[in-house]
Every structure is written in structure tokens, then in C-alpha cells.
C-alpha distance (Angstrom), angle and dihedral (degrees) to the residues before:
residue distance angle dihedral
M1 . . .
K2 3.81 . .
K3 3.79 90.0 .
F4 3.90 90.7 49.4
L5 3.87 93.9 51.0
S6 3.81 88.0 47.7
S7 3.75 94.4 51.1
L8 3.86 121.1 112.0
P9 3.83 95.6 -110.7
M10 3.76 91.6 51.0
R11 3.81 90.5 46.0
L12 3.76 90.8 48.2
L13 3.89 90.3 48.7
I14 3.87 92.7 49.4
C15 3.79 93.7 47.0
A16 3.79 90.3 46.5
A17 3.82 91.1 48.8
L18 3.88 91.3 48.9
G19 3.78 91.9 45.2
I20 3.87 89.0 54.6
L21 3.70 92.5 46.9
L22 3.86 95.8 47.6
G23 3.74 91.6 44.4
Q24 3.79 90.2 65.0
Y25 3.85 93.4 57.0
L26 3.86 109.8 24.1
P27 3.80 115.0 111.1
E28 3.76 121.8 -129.8
V29 3.74 94.9 -98.7
A30 3.80 91.1 61.3
M31 3.70 91.5 44.7
N32 3.78 90.8 60.1
F33 3.83 86.7 61.5
V34 3.80 88.6 46.4
V35 3.78 95.0 51.3
T36 3.75 95.0 46.8
V37 3.77 96.2 49.7
K38 3.83 90.8 46.7
Y39 3.79 89.7 53.0
V40 3.84 92.5 50.1
L41 3.82 92.5 47.1
N42 3.91 90.6 50.2
Q43 3.70 90.4 52.1
L44 3.76 92.3 53.9
I45 3.85 94.0 43.9
V46 3.79 91.3 47.8
F47 3.76 90.9 47.7
C48 3.84 90.6 56.9
V49 3.98 93.0 53.5
P50 3.95 96.2 84.7
L51 3.91 90.2 43.6
I52 3.99 87.6 53.1
I53 3.75 91.5 47.8
I54 3.80 94.3 50.0
G55 3.77 93.8 39.5
F56 3.75 97.1 55.3
I57 3.75 108.8 24.5
A58 3.88 99.9 50.0
P59 3.85 97.3 45.2
S60 3.86 89.6 46.7
I61 3.77 90.7 55.9
T62 3.75 92.3 48.6
K63 3.78 92.3 50.6
L64 3.76 91.2 48.8
G65 3.73 91.4 48.5
N66 3.80 92.1 49.2
N67 3.69 93.7 50.1
A68 3.80 92.8 39.7
S69 3.84 113.9 151.4
R70 3.68 137.9 142.1
L71 3.73 97.5 -91.6
L72 3.78 93.2 39.3
G73 3.83 89.8 58.4
I74 3.77 91.4 47.7
A75 3.83 90.9 48.5
V76 3.83 94.9 50.7
S77 3.90 89.7 44.2
I78 3.82 93.7 55.4
A79 3.75 90.9 43.0
Y80 3.70 91.7 54.1
V81 3.80 92.6 43.3
S82 3.79 90.8 51.7
S83 3.73 91.6 49.6
I84 3.80 98.7 49.3
G85 3.82 87.4 40.2
A86 3.84 88.2 57.8
A87 3.75 88.8 45.3
F88 3.69 95.0 54.7
F89 3.73 92.5 42.1
A90 3.75 89.2 57.1
C91 3.89 90.8 44.1
A92 3.76 92.6 54.9
S93 3.82 91.1 45.7
G94 3.85 88.8 50.4
Y95 3.62 92.6 53.4
I96 3.83 92.9 48.1
L97 3.88 99.2 39.7
I98 3.83 106.5 31.1
P99 3.84 95.1 68.0
H100 3.81 87.8 56.7
I101 3.86 93.4 52.3
S102 3.75 115.0 93.3
I103 3.78 101.6 -118.7
V104 3.77 120.6 162.8
S105 3.79 107.9 -155.7
E106 3.74 97.7 -179.8
V107 3.78 119.4 43.1
E108 3.77 120.3 -168.0
G109 3.78 122.9 -128.5
L110 3.77 96.0 34.3
K111 3.85 119.7 165.5
A112 3.69 118.0 -127.2
L113 3.76 117.3 -119.8
P114 3.86 121.0 -115.3
E115 3.86 117.7 -105.7
V116 3.72 120.1 -96.1
V117 3.72 110.6 -95.2
F118 3.82 95.5 -142.5
Q119 3.85 132.1 -3.2
L120 3.98 117.4 -133.0
N121 3.74 99.3 -171.3
I122 3.91 115.0 -161.5
P123 3.70 108.4 -176.3
Q124 3.73 119.7 -153.2
I125 3.79 119.7 -106.3
M126 3.72 87.5 -124.1
P127 3.86 141.5 -7.0
V128 3.74 114.9 -82.0
M129 3.80 95.0 -115.1
S130 3.71 90.6 47.4
A131 3.86 89.8 54.4
L132 3.80 90.1 52.2
V133 3.87 96.0 48.9
F134 3.88 89.9 43.1
S135 3.90 91.5 51.2
M136 3.83 93.4 48.6
L137 3.74 93.1 47.4
L138 3.80 95.3 44.4
G139 3.75 93.1 46.7
L140 3.96 91.8 48.5
A141 3.82 93.4 45.3
A142 3.63 92.6 47.5
T143 3.79 92.3 51.5
W144 3.84 92.3 46.7
T145 3.79 94.4 51.0
K146 3.79 93.6 38.5
A147 3.74 88.2 -128.1
K148 3.84 100.6 -174.2
V149 3.87 95.8 -179.1
I150 3.69 94.6 51.3
T151 3.79 91.2 44.4
E152 3.71 88.9 54.0
V153 3.79 93.9 47.5
L154 3.72 89.6 49.9
D155 3.79 92.1 50.7
E156 3.94 88.1 50.5
F157 3.78 89.9 46.9
Q158 3.58 90.8 52.8
K159 3.85 92.8 55.2
I160 3.80 88.1 48.0
V161 3.80 92.1 52.5
L162 3.86 92.3 46.5
E163 3.77 87.9 54.8
I164 3.87 90.9 50.9
V165 3.87 87.1 50.8
T166 3.80 97.5 45.7
K167 3.80 97.4 38.5
I168 3.81 104.2 33.8
V169 3.75 114.5 12.6
I170 3.88 99.8 41.3
P171 3.89 94.5 43.7
L172 3.85 88.7 50.8
L173 3.84 94.6 47.9
P174 3.87 97.9 77.8
I175 3.85 87.1 49.6
F176 3.80 92.6 49.8
I177 3.67 93.6 44.0
G178 3.73 93.0 46.6
F179 3.82 90.7 55.2
T180 3.66 92.2 43.6
F181 3.91 93.6 54.6
C182 3.79 86.5 44.2
C183 3.75 88.8 59.1
L184 3.71 93.4 44.6
S185 3.81 89.6 49.5
Y186 3.80 92.6 49.3
E187 3.73 89.2 52.9
G188 3.76 90.2 50.7
T189 3.91 102.1 -122.7
I190 3.79 108.3 102.2
T191 3.86 96.6 60.2
K192 3.79 90.4 61.4
Q193 3.78 93.8 50.6
L194 3.77 103.6 50.7
P195 3.90 94.8 95.8
V196 3.78 87.1 55.9
F197 3.74 93.2 55.6
I198 3.81 92.1 52.4
L199 3.71 91.2 49.7
V200 3.72 93.5 50.5
V201 3.82 92.6 51.6
V202 3.73 88.1 54.8
I203 3.80 92.0 50.3
V204 3.84 92.8 48.3
M205 3.82 91.4 52.0
I206 3.75 89.7 53.5
G207 3.78 88.0 48.7
H208 3.84 88.3 55.9
Y209 3.79 92.8 55.1
V210 3.88 94.0 47.3
W211 3.74 90.4 49.9
L212 3.87 92.6 50.4
A213 3.74 90.4 49.8
L214 3.84 90.0 51.4
L215 3.78 91.8 45.8
Y216 3.82 94.9 50.0
G217 3.91 89.9 42.7
I218 3.70 91.8 56.0
A219 3.78 92.9 43.2
G220 3.76 93.7 50.6
V221 3.94 93.3 48.1
Y222 3.85 90.2 49.0
A223 3.81 97.6 45.1
G224 3.78 92.8 39.2
K225 3.83 91.7 -127.9
N226 3.87 139.9 110.5
P227 3.77 106.1 -90.5
L228 3.78 88.9 -161.8
N229 3.79 86.5 73.5
V230 3.82 86.9 67.5
L231 3.76 99.9 34.3
R232 3.76 98.9 50.7
N233 3.88 88.9 59.2
Y234 3.80 93.0 54.0
G235 3.77 98.8 78.9
S236 3.81 100.1 99.0
A237 3.79 89.2 45.3
Y238 3.73 92.2 52.0
L239 3.87 93.0 50.8
T240 3.77 91.5 44.4
A241 3.72 90.8 53.5
V242 3.82 91.4 52.0
G243 3.79 89.5 49.8
T244 3.88 96.9 44.2
M245 3.76 100.4 33.4
S246 3.81 87.3 -149.5
S247 3.74 133.0 101.2
A248 3.74 89.8 -157.0
A249 3.83 92.4 54.2
T250 3.67 89.1 47.8
L251 3.82 96.9 49.3
A252 3.88 96.3 95.5
V253 3.80 91.5 52.6
A254 3.80 90.9 43.8
L255 3.80 92.3 55.0
Q256 3.75 92.1 48.9
C257 3.94 90.7 50.9
A258 3.77 88.7 48.6
K259 3.77 94.2 47.8
K260 3.85 89.1 55.6
S261 3.83 87.0 58.7
E262 3.88 93.6 68.6
P263 2.98 128.9 156.6
T264 3.77 89.9 23.3
L265 3.76 87.1 60.5
R266 3.77 114.3 39.0
D267 3.81 112.9 -122.8
D268 3.88 96.6 -125.1
M269 3.88 90.4 49.0
V270 3.83 90.0 53.0
D271 3.90 91.2 50.8
F272 3.79 89.8 47.2
G273 3.85 104.7 34.9
I274 3.84 106.3 38.5
P275 3.77 96.2 57.3
L276 3.77 93.8 41.9
F277 3.86 93.5 45.1
A278 3.84 89.9 49.1
N279 3.86 87.0 66.4
I280 3.75 104.5 35.4
H281 3.91 107.1 27.6
L282 3.76 111.0 78.1
C283 3.72 103.7 152.1
G284 3.77 95.6 144.7
S285 3.79 93.5 51.9
V286 3.78 91.8 46.3
L287 3.69 93.5 48.5
T288 3.88 91.0 50.8
E289 3.78 94.4 46.6
V290 3.77 94.7 51.2
F291 3.86 95.3 51.5
F292 3.80 91.1 42.8
V293 3.73 97.2 53.5
M294 3.82 89.1 52.6
I295 3.82 90.3 51.7
V296 3.79 94.5 44.8
S297 3.93 90.4 49.0
K298 3.71 88.1 50.3
I299 3.83 93.1 49.4
L300 3.63 98.6 44.4
Y301 3.69 108.2 28.2
G302 3.89 100.3 27.2
H303 3.81 96.1 -119.3
I304 3.77 143.6 71.8
P305 3.96 115.6 -117.9
S306 3.82 113.6 -95.9
V307 3.78 120.7 -96.0
G308 3.71 92.5 -107.9
Q309 3.81 92.3 52.4
M310 3.79 91.3 49.3
I311 3.80 94.0 49.0
L312 3.77 90.5 53.4
F313 3.78 89.8 45.1
C314 3.77 94.8 50.8
L315 3.82 94.0 46.9
L316 3.78 94.1 48.6
L317 3.77 92.5 41.3
G318 3.86 90.2 61.4
I319 3.85 88.0 59.0
F320 3.69 93.6 47.1
A321 3.90 92.1 50.5
I322 3.81 88.9 59.2
G323 3.74 93.2 58.5
A324 3.80 98.8 30.1
P325 3.89 115.2 133.3
G326 3.67 118.2 -102.5
V327 3.78 97.0 -115.5
P328 3.79 130.5 108.4
G329 3.74 107.5 -75.5
G330 3.91 89.1 11.1
T331 3.88 92.3 146.1
V332 3.79 96.4 56.2
M333 3.78 91.5 39.8
A334 3.76 94.3 52.4
S335 3.85 91.7 45.5
L336 3.91 97.8 47.5
G337 3.78 87.2 107.6
L338 3.79 89.5 59.1
I339 3.77 91.1 48.7
T340 3.74 93.5 52.4
G341 3.71 99.3 32.1
V342 3.90 103.5 39.8
L343 3.78 98.8 27.5
G344 3.83 99.4 29.2
F345 3.77 98.4 -130.1
D346 3.80 118.3 170.7
E347 3.80 128.1 -148.2
S348 3.72 93.0 -77.2
G349 3.78 90.9 52.6
T350 3.81 95.7 48.1
A351 3.84 91.3 46.8
L352 3.74 93.4 50.7
M353 3.77 90.0 45.6
L354 3.74 94.1 50.2
T355 3.85 91.0 48.1
I356 3.84 99.3 49.7
F357 3.79 90.7 41.0
A358 3.83 90.6 55.2
L359 3.80 88.2 51.6
Q360 3.81 90.4 70.3
D361 3.72 100.5 23.4
S362 3.78 91.2 115.5
F363 3.77 92.8 56.0
G364 3.85 92.1 45.0
T365 3.90 89.7 53.8
A366 3.72 90.0 49.1
C367 3.78 90.1 53.2
N368 3.72 89.3 49.5
V369 3.75 94.6 51.4
T370 3.82 94.6 45.0
G371 3.70 92.8 47.7
D372 3.81 88.3 57.2
G373 3.81 89.1 72.1
A374 3.90 90.8 58.5
L375 3.68 92.7 49.9
T376 3.88 91.2 49.2
L377 3.82 86.3 52.4
M378 3.70 89.1 56.2
L379 3.76 92.0 52.1
T380 3.75 91.0 48.0
G381 3.88 87.4 51.7
Y382 3.89 90.1 49.5
V383 3.82 95.9 52.1
E384 3.78 92.4 45.3
R385 3.81 92.9 47.1
H386 3.87 89.6 52.0
K387 3.81 92.5 37.9
L388 3.82 93.5 -124.0
G389 3.73 110.7 174.6
M390 3.78 121.9 -126.8
Q391 3.86 112.5 -59.3
K392 3.70 123.5 -137.4
N393 3.83 129.1 -161.6
L394 3.85 92.8 -3.5
M395 3.72 93.5 159.9
A396 3.96 88.6 55.7
E397 3.80 95.2 53.3
């Protein structure tokens, strides 16, 4: 219980609730402090976005390249297809459902926020899209040239960035989000939108189950086996993921569940696929983020992003998901640059996005972990169709 109360989603929820409460009663003088601190924290968090992109995308590409093999390429491909498939499923659902959800974008009688007392501008080292292109080119070039020194440097840089995320950005997030919700509450908008957030979380959870059913159905047809032989063993992994909010922390349980599915899942494909997919297959998190950005855009800006924006966002989000850091909310943290760069969200939009994403992060992780079983079934079907013998030490190739 103590661990649950100290978890990031719970801290975000507590800070958001406190912010909403304080925003109803704080005087204008106190709000001057709140607005100023929120501005400074936003500058610091936005500054870290290109570092996160470079620190996780480039090293991920070099690792995939160094370990390149026939099965690895297939595994990464189906993980990416699953992620962007979930993204487009959420996108289509958003265009269908969101217009029928009662969302008031403009609320009458709003208070004006006080001005920022002082502005501490912290420019990014490079624009977000430049960081993405740089990361991809650097990772690919390092792989092609077998640049061992650069690969080792990128691996060390990834560790450094992960420390920045876990020891600076993540601890500051609850404060930033609390102050953001305090501002939204002071203005008078957030209190009228709370029922919408609850409804959206329920819709997203239903979307998880629909996508899992589709994944397992496709895997069963392709492999020519009953997918329920795998899915029925994943109950403990699902519950563990809900409790830990981490694919890595759930990995041992997920492996046990997959091992129980033999011979439906081949043993060597379990040893290879489950650990790999735990790091690169984030269909539940991607599905959630896509639907949520559409909701947040409608709430704060009065419109859903255009089809062109959403297509670009979905395609790039699949790449970001593969290299996302293994921390709570890692997918949305890694893709903050897409949210601001492609969709044009400001600090209020990113803060609201981070908060409602955290509210269901446990269930998104559970969907990710459970979906790994379906992809491993696809791998099993592939090796059996092509009559490939038992593979050994695939991850070390």
C-alpha cells in the first residue's frame, strides 16, 4: 500500500487534486507565485525533451542494428505495426466518438491568470524534429559503420538521460502538474471537465480489450493455433502489470505465463520474444496517448487535430514507443516533442496530457504486457511455417 501511495500516478493524482482545491481559494498574489513557478518548470521540462529523444532513439537503433538478425527484424516490424495499428484504431475511434461526448471548450465567466513575475527562458539545444532526425541518422550511421566508440558513448548518454528523467524530470512533474491544475481551477475550467476525464478513461480501457482481442485473433489465424491457450495464462501477468506499472518489473511473471502456454508458444520464441517485446511493444500506451491527445485538444483548444496531423503523429509515435524510456509514463514522456511539435500543445496541454495518461498508466502497461503473448505467438507461427529449427542465444547474435 505504501508503495502504491508513493507511485508516480498516485502522486500526480494527489497533486492535481490539491491544485484544483487550492485554485478555488488562493488570492491573486499567491497565484503570481504559482504562475511563475509553473513557467520556470515548463521551461526546464521542455528543455529536456530533445535530450530524451537523442538519448533513447539513437542508442535503440544502434542496439537493434548490432543485434540484427532475421527474427529480430521480424519482431521489431510486428511490434511497430501493432503499435501504429493501435494508434490508428484509437485515432479512428476518436473521430467517431469525441464529437458525441459533451465537451465544453469555452466556459463563460473565467478568471484571468496573473502575469508571470519574471521569465527564466531556457531554450532547447535544438528543435524537436531536428532531434528526431538527428537521432535516426546518427543511430543508422553508427550501425552501418560499426562505430563502436560512438555506440558506447550513446549507451552512456542514454544512462545519463535516464538519470535526468528519473531524478529531475519525474520528481518535478507532480509539482508542475499541481500548479497547472491550480491555474486551470483558478480560471474555472477544470472543475466542469472532470466527468469527461472519467468517461475517457473507461473508453480507453475498452479500447485496450478490443485491440488485444484483435491481436490474439490475428495471431491465432496466422499461427493456426488457439490463441486462448496463451491468453488464459496471462491473468497473473496482467494483474502484476497493473500493480507495478512497469513492463520490466512484470517481465519475470510474463515469462512464467508464456512458458505455461507451451507447446502453443515455442520455448525458444518465448525466451527471445517476451523480453524483447517488453521493451519495444507498447500498443496499450500508444492507443491511450492517441485518444487522449485528441480529447485534450478538444477540451483546451476547441478542436480535434486535423487528419494529416494525426497520421503524422501516429506514424512517429510508433518509432518513439520503440525507444521510450522504461519508466512510468515513459511513452508520453518520450513523445512530448511530438505533442508540442506536431500537435502544437502548450504547457497546459502537456500537463493535462501527462496527468490523465498517468491515471490509466497501469492498465496501458497491462495491455502492453498481455499483447506481447500475441506477438510471440506470431513469431512461433513464423518459425514453424518456415521450418526454422530451435534458435539459441538469439539476443546475443
